[in-house]
C-alpha positions in Angstrom: -24.5 -132.2 -98.1 -26.2 -130.2 -100.8 -24.4 -128.9 -103.9 -24.5 -125.3 -102.7 -22.9 -126.3 -99.3 -20.1 -128.1 -101.1 -19.5 -125.1 -103.3 -19.5 -122.8 -100.3 -17.0 -125.1 -98.5 -14.6 -125.1 -101.5 -14.8 -121.3 -101.8 -13.7 -121.0 -98.2 -10.9 -123.6 -98.4 -9.1 -122.3 -101.5 -8.2 -118.8 -100.2 -7.1 -120.4 -96.9 -4.7 -122.8 -98.8 -3.4 -119.9 -100.9 -2.7 -117.9 -97.8 -0.9 -120.8 -96.3 1.2 -121.3 -99.4 2.2 -117.6 -99.5 3.1 -117.7 -95.8 5.2 -120.8 -96.4 7.2 -119.2 -99.2 7.6 -116.0 -97.2 9.0 -118.0 -94.3 11.4 -119.8 -96.6 12.6 -116.6 -98.2 13.1 -115.0 -94.7 15.1 -118.1 -93.6 17.2 -118.0 -96.8 18.0 -114.3 -96.3 18.8 -114.9 -92.7 21.2 -117.7 -93.6 23.0 -115.6 -96.2 23.5 -112.7 -93.8 24.7 -115.1 -91.1 27.1 -116.7 -93.5 28.4 -113.4 -94.7 29.1 -112.1 -91.2 30.5 -115.3 -89.8 32.8 -115.8 -92.8 34.2 -112.3 -92.3 34.7 -112.8 -88.6 36.4 -116.1 -89.3 38.9 -114.3 -91.5 39.5 -111.6 -88.9 40.2 -114.2 -86.3 43.2 -115.4 -88.4 44.6 -111.9 -89.3 48.0 -113.0 -90.5 46.8 -115.7 -93.0 44.0 -113.4 -94.2 46.4 -110.5 -94.6 48.8 -112.5 -96.7 46.0 -113.7 -99.0 44.6 -110.1 -99.3 48.1 -108.9 -100.2 48.5 -111.6 -102.9 45.1 -110.6 -104.4 46.0 -106.9 -104.1 49.3 -107.3 -106.0 47.7 -109.4 -108.7 44.9 -106.8 -109.1 47.1 -103.7 -108.8 49.4 -104.8 -111.7 46.9 -104.6 -114.5 45.2 -101.6 -112.9 48.6 -99.8 -112.8 49.2 -100.6 -116.5 45.6 -99.4 -117.3 46.2 -96.1 -115.5 49.5 -95.7 -117.2 48.0 -96.3 -120.6 45.2 -93.9 -119.9 47.7 -91.2 -118.9 49.7 -91.9 -122.1 46.5 -91.5 -124.1 45.7 -88.3 -122.3 49.2 -87.1 -122.9 48.8 -87.9 -126.6 45.7 -85.7 -126.7 47.7 -82.9 -125.1 50.3 -83.4 -127.9 47.5 -82.9 -130.4 49.5 -80.0 -131.9 51.7 -82.7 -133.5 48.8 -83.5 -135.8 48.6 -79.8 -136.8 48.6 -79.4 -140.6 50.8 -76.7 -142.1 49.4 -75.4 -145.4 51.9 -73.4 -147.4 50.1 -71.0 -149.7 51.2 -70.0 -153.2 53.1 -66.8 -153.3 50.6 -65.2 -155.8 47.6 -66.1 -153.6 45.3 -63.1 -153.2 44.8 -61.9 -149.6 41.0 -61.8 -150.1 40.9 -65.4 -151.3 43.1 -66.5 -148.4 40.9 -64.7 -145.9 37.7 -66.3 -147.4 39.3 -69.8 -147.3 40.4 -69.2 -143.7 36.8 -68.4 -142.7 35.5 -71.5 -144.5 38.0 -73.7 -142.7 37.0 -72.1 -139.4 33.4 -73.5 -140.0 34.6 -76.9 -141.0 33.4 -79.7 -138.7 36.8 -81.3 -138.6 38.8 -78.1 -137.9 39.2 -76.7 -134.4 41.3 -73.6 -135.2 42.9 -71.9 -138.2 45.8 -69.5 -137.8 47.2 -67.4 -140.6 50.9 -66.6 -140.5 51.9 -64.0 -143.2 55.4 -64.0 -144.7 56.6 -61.1 -142.4 55.5 -63.0 -139.3 57.1 -66.2 -140.5 60.4 -64.4 -141.3 60.5 -62.7 -137.9 59.8 -66.1 -136.1 62.5 -67.7 -138.2 64.9 -64.8 -137.3 64.3 -65.3 -133.5 64.8 -69.1 -133.5 67.5 -69.6 -136.1 70.1 -67.1 -134.9 70.7 -66.0 -138.5 69.5 -62.5 -138.1 72.5 -60.9 -139.9 72.2 -63.3 -142.9 68.5 -62.6 -143.2 69.1 -58.8 -143.2 71.1 -59.2 -146.5 68.1 -60.9 -148.3 66.6 -58.7 -151.0 63.1 -60.2 -150.6 61.3 -62.5 -148.2 61.5 -66.1 -149.4 59.0 -67.5 -147.0 55.3 -68.0 -148.1 52.2 -67.4 -146.1 51.1 -70.4 -144.0 47.8 -71.6 -142.6 48.1 -73.6 -139.4 45.1 -75.9 -139.4 44.4 -77.6 -136.0 42.0 -80.6 -136.4 39.4 -81.4 -133.8 39.8 -84.3 -131.4 37.6 -86.6 -133.5 39.5 -85.7 -136.7 43.0 -85.8 -135.3 43.7 -89.4 -136.0 43.4 -92.1 -138.7 41.2 -91.7 -141.8 39.5 -88.4 -140.8 42.9 -86.7 -140.5 44.1 -88.2 -143.8 40.9 -87.0 -145.5 41.3 -83.5 -144.1 44.9 -83.4 -145.4 43.9 -84.5 -148.9 41.1 -81.8 -148.9 43.6 -79.1 -148.0 46.1 -80.3 -150.6 43.4 -80.1 -153.3 42.7 -76.5 -152.8 44.0 -74.2 -155.6 45.6 -71.8 -153.1 47.7 -74.6 -151.6 51.3 -75.0 -152.7 52.0 -77.8 -150.2 50.5 -79.2 -147.0 52.6 -81.1 -144.5 51.7 -83.5 -141.7 53.8 -86.0 -139.9 51.4 -88.9 -140.5 54.0 -91.4 -139.6 54.3 -90.0 -136.1 50.5 -90.1 -135.6 50.3 -93.7 -136.9 53.1 -94.8 -134.7 51.3 -93.3 -131.6 48.1 -95.1 -132.5 49.8 -98.4 -133.0 51.7 -98.1 -129.7 48.5 -97.4 -127.8 46.8 -100.3 -129.5 49.7 -102.6 -128.7 49.8 -101.5 -125.1 46.0 -102.0 -124.8 46.3 -105.6 -125.9 49.3 -106.3 -123.6 47.3 -104.9 -120.6 44.3 -107.1 -121.6 46.4 -110.2 -122.0 48.2 -109.6 -118.7 44.9 -109.0 -116.9 43.6 -112.3 -118.1 46.7 -114.1 -116.9 46.5 -112.4 -113.5 42.8 -113.2 -113.2 43.7 -116.9 -113.8 46.3 -116.6 -111.1 43.8 -115.1 -108.7 41.4 -118.0 -109.4 44.1 -120.5 -108.6 45.2 -118.6 -105.4 41.8 -118.1 -104.0 40.7 -121.6 -105.1 43.6 -123.2 -103.3 43.0 -121.1 -100.2 39.3 -122.2 -100.1 40.4 -125.8 -100.7 42.6 -125.7 -97.6 39.8 -124.1 -95.6 37.5 -126.9 -96.7 40.0 -129.6 -95.6 40.4 -127.9 -92.2 36.6 -128.0 -91.7 36.0 -131.5 -93.1 34.6 -132.8 -89.8 32.2 -129.9 -89.5 31.0 -130.4 -93.1 30.4 -134.1 -92.4 28.3 -133.3 -89.4 26.2 -130.8 -91.3 25.6 -133.3 -94.1 24.7 -136.0 -91.6 21.9 -133.9 -90.2 20.5 -133.2 -93.7 22.4 -130.1 -94.8 22.4 -129.7 -98.6 25.5 -128.9 -100.7 24.1 -125.4 -101.3 23.8 -124.9 -97.5 27.4 -126.0 -96.9 28.7 -124.1 -99.9 27.5 -120.6 -98.9 30.1 -119.8 -96.1 33.0 -120.7 -98.5 31.5 -118.6 -101.3 31.3 -115.6 -99.0 34.9 -116.3 -97.9 36.1 -116.0 -101.5 34.0 -112.9 -101.9 35.6 -111.2 -98.9 39.1 -112.2 -100.1 38.4 -110.6 -103.5 36.8 -107.4 -102.1 39.6 -107.0 -99.5 42.2 -107.5 -102.1 40.5 -105.0 -104.4 40.5 -102.3 -101.7 44.1 -103.0 -100.9 44.9 -102.8 -104.6 43.3 -99.3 -104.7 45.5 -98.3 -101.8 48.7 -99.5 -103.5 47.7 -97.8 -106.7 47.0 -94.5 -105.0 50.2 -94.7 -103.0 52.2 -95.3 -106.2 50.5 -92.4 -108.1 51.1 -90.0 -105.1 54.8 -91.0 -105.1 55.2 -90.4 -108.8 53.0 -87.3 -109.2 55.6 -84.7 -108.1 58.5 -86.0 -110.4 56.1 -86.3 -113.3 54.8 -82.8 -112.8 58.3 -81.4 -112.6 59.3 -83.2 -115.8 56.2 -81.9 -117.6 56.9 -78.3 -116.5 60.3 -78.6 -118.2 58.4 -79.1 -121.5 56.0 -76.2 -120.7 53.2 -78.7 -120.1 50.6 -78.8 -117.2 50.3 -82.6 -117.5 49.4 -84.3 -114.2 49.0 -88.0 -113.5 45.4 -89.2 -113.3 44.2 -92.1 -111.2 41.0 -94.1 -111.3 37.8 -92.2 -110.8 35.1 -93.3 -108.3 33.2 -95.4 -110.9 36.4 -97.2 -112.1 37.5 -97.8 -108.5 34.2 -99.3 -107.6 34.4 -101.5 -110.8 37.9 -102.7 -109.9 36.8 -103.7 -106.3 33.7 -105.3 -107.7 35.6 -107.2 -110.3 38.1 -108.5 -107.7 35.2 -109.6 -105.5 33.6 -111.5 -108.5 36.9 -113.2 -109.2 37.2 -114.2 -105.6 33.6 -115.6 -105.7 34.3 -117.5 -108.9 37.5 -119.0 -107.5 35.7 -120.1 -104.4 32.8 -121.6 -106.5 35.3 -123.6 -108.5 37.1 -124.9 -105.4 33.9 -125.7 -103.5 32.3 -127.4 -106.4 35.2 -129.7 -106.9 36.2 -130.6 -103.3 32.8 -130.5 -101.5 31.3 -133.3 -103.6 34.2 -135.6 -102.4 33.2 -135.1 -98.8 30.3 -137.6 -98.1 29.2 -139.1 -94.9 29.6 -142.9 -94.8 
């Protein structure tokens, strides 16, 4: 065979081998996908064929998932309520009695353009005296006063970003340093207490969530272990005919995933039921304080994240159980 013929033969054989290799990998990928879909469907059907046992496991997962979710929702509502109580971080600036009206008006406009100030309200001495008369019940006594003892007050409402911590303290110091200010008052202790309570509650929720995730891993792992023991003979047969550990592992992983996803959906149902049960009493209580506060639940994204997280925890629990117990089952 001449050199040109051999080169021509090689040029025809290489593309054919490449096509065969691509076809081989395409077939393997299709088989892998088919086995995954078969395992997912069969594992779900197997759970549905034992409804009582599956329901009990789903309820355990749901309760363990709903507890930290409930605390998270409660903390989110408390934080929202704290924002509605933002008036508590309002700064009262008592002006000097000899402050000129033009200077006060100019300073009020400057504060209105301040990046950390949402609203500025001027209460002149006459308005302050009338408000005090209405709320104190000392109208007859006030009528005997020769002059109004109350000063003019600027009520400075910080923006949301400047209503806590160091920005609020900096705004207070800036107001106190103005020459027109006689005194500026803010209940910083109340604001700091609210911040510390929210921070403490956040850490408690996080710690409790970690404990319950560990509990879910143990519960789902133990359930998968019992399932593995009940199917020991089936696993031995699969391994005898050449089934790999990955092949045997997949149905149990999908079982753990279904346990987690089902428990997450049940947790959402429990959480929604509890919020619906509490919404009317909370709304009635808020109306007594002239507030339109309403309980807020999880939005769509947070709900999907909760279900997905529960599914991942179920998958992780199944992975740990299968990895530990499957290796102990070997054909003799």
